[in-house]
C-alpha positions in Angstrom: 131.7 39.4 99.7 130.3 40.6 96.6 126.5 40.8 98.4 128.2 42.5 101.1 129.8 45.2 98.5 126.5 45.5 96.3 124.5 46.3 99.3 126.9 48.3 100.2 126.3 50.5 97.5 122.5 49.8 97.3 123.1 51.4 101.0 125.0 54.6 99.9 122.5 55.3 96.7 119.1 54.9 99.2 120.5 56.9 101.7 121.6 59.5 98.7 118.0 59.8 97.2 116.7 60.0 100.9 119.2 62.9 101.6 118.2 64.5 98.2 114.4 64.6 99.4 115.2 66.3 102.6 117.6 68.6 101.5 116.6 69.4 97.8 113.9 71.5 99.5 116.5 73.6 101.5 118.7 74.2 98.6 115.6 75.7 96.6 114.9 77.9 99.8 118.6 79.0 99.8 118.7 79.4 95.7 115.5 81.4 95.7 116.7 83.6 98.3 120.1 84.0 97.0 118.0 85.7 93.6 115.7 87.9 95.4 118.8 89.3 97.4 120.4 90.0 93.7 117.2 91.5 92.7 117.3 93.8 96.0 121.0 94.7 95.4 120.4 96.1 91.6 117.5 97.8 93.1 119.3 99.5 96.0 122.5 100.2 93.5 120.2 102.0 91.1 118.2 103.7 94.3 122.1 104.9 95.2 123.1 106.1 91.8 120.5 108.1 91.2 120.6 109.7 95.1 124.4 110.3 94.2 123.4 112.5 90.7 121.2 114.3 92.6 123.6 115.3 95.1 126.6 115.9 92.8 123.7 118.2 91.0 123.2 120.4 94.2 126.8 120.7 95.1 128.4 123.6 93.9 131.5 122.8 91.2 134.8 123.1 92.9 138.1 123.6 91.5 139.9 119.5 91.4 143.1 120.6 89.3 145.6 123.2 88.9 147.2 122.7 85.5 150.3 125.0 84.1 151.1 125.6 80.6 154.7 126.9 81.0 156.7 128.5 77.8 159.8 129.9 79.0 160.7 133.3 77.2 164.0 131.8 75.8 162.5 128.5 74.5 164.8 126.4 77.2 163.4 123.5 79.1 161.2 124.0 82.2 163.0 123.0 84.6 160.4 120.9 87.5 161.9 122.2 90.7 160.2 125.6 88.8 157.2 123.8 87.9 156.7 122.2 91.4 157.5 125.8 92.9 155.2 127.5 90.8 152.5 124.6 91.7 153.2 125.1 95.0 151.4 128.9 94.8 148.3 127.6 93.1 147.8 124.6 94.6 145.3 126.3 97.2 142.9 127.3 94.7 142.4 123.5 94.9 138.8 122.9 96.4 137.7 126.4 96.2 134.3 126.6 94.5 135.2 128.1 91.1 131.9 130.2 90.5 132.9 132.4 93.3 136.4 133.1 92.6 137.0 136.6 91.2 139.2 136.6 88.2 141.3 139.3 88.8 142.6 137.7 92.3 143.2 134.6 90.5 145.4 136.3 87.9 147.0 138.2 89.7 148.3 135.1 91.8 150.8 134.4 89.6 151.2 137.7 87.2 154.4 139.1 87.6 155.4 136.8 90.1 159.4 136.7 91.0 160.6 133.2 91.9 163.8 132.1 92.9 164.6 128.3 92.1 167.5 126.2 92.6 169.5 129.7 92.6 168.0 131.3 89.7 165.3 133.8 89.5 162.7 133.9 87.5 159.7 136.6 86.5 156.1 134.9 85.6 154.0 136.6 82.9 150.1 135.3 83.2 149.2 135.0 79.7 145.5 133.6 80.3 143.5 131.9 83.0 140.9 129.5 82.3 139.0 129.2 85.1 136.6 126.1 85.5 136.9 122.6 87.4 140.7 122.6 86.6 142.1 125.7 86.5 144.5 126.7 83.6 147.3 129.0 83.8 149.2 130.0 80.7 152.6 131.3 81.6 155.9 133.1 80.2 158.6 132.4 82.2 161.9 134.8 81.8 165.0 134.5 83.7 166.0 137.8 85.3 169.5 138.9 86.4 169.5 139.8 90.2 170.2 143.4 89.7 167.3 143.7 87.3 164.7 142.8 90.3 162.5 145.6 91.5 159.3 144.5 93.4 156.1 146.2 93.1 153.3 145.7 96.2 151.3 143.5 94.3 154.1 141.1 93.7 154.4 140.0 97.3 151.1 139.2 98.4 150.7 136.0 100.4 148.7 133.4 98.7 146.6 133.3 101.8 145.8 137.0 102.1 144.4 136.4 98.1 142.1 133.4 99.2 141.3 135.6 102.0 140.2 137.8 100.0 138.5 135.4 97.2 136.4 133.9 99.8 135.0 136.8 101.1 134.7 138.5 98.0 131.4 138.2 97.4 130.2 139.6 101.0 132.7 142.8 99.7 130.5 143.4 96.8 127.3 143.4 99.3 129.5 146.3 101.1 128.7 143.9 104.3 132.3 143.8 104.7 135.6 146.3 104.0 138.6 144.2 103.5 142.3 145.6 103.4 145.1 143.4 101.9 148.5 144.5 102.9 151.6 143.7 101.5 154.0 140.6 102.9 157.3 141.5 103.4 159.6 139.8 100.6 161.4 136.6 101.4 164.8 137.0 100.1 
């Protein structure tokens, strides 16, 4: 019994040694293939980074975000619904090439605009606009009474009309195209 067990263990050891010699070369080949693939992956990643950097330098800078710095004239809390309503007016600037946006147009999108939010009316006054990858509006908002509202033509321009003018502004300056912005009916 002991002799059989010894021969079995000896057979297992001899079999393992033979398998090691037969499979060891294949395992070494797999190891070196894996190391070569790691190096190729690193080189490809570095090439991709350089190509992306070159690509980013060639693309025009776009507006990625619109920020609103709102101050209430009576120093009250800015209602979230009002902030959302103001953001909805300016969000169309996102994705536009910010160097091509005409400053007066970006300024007038919100300046002297009258908004209704939750049954209350507000007049927006733009204090400043910073045009960059993140367009920042500095606004003063005044709560107004219903009888004091007097709309002027430039207060009711639709944002779509404003952006149409913005995208064709360079060609307007070149004299190739004449644009006329028409006021839109007041939405009351």
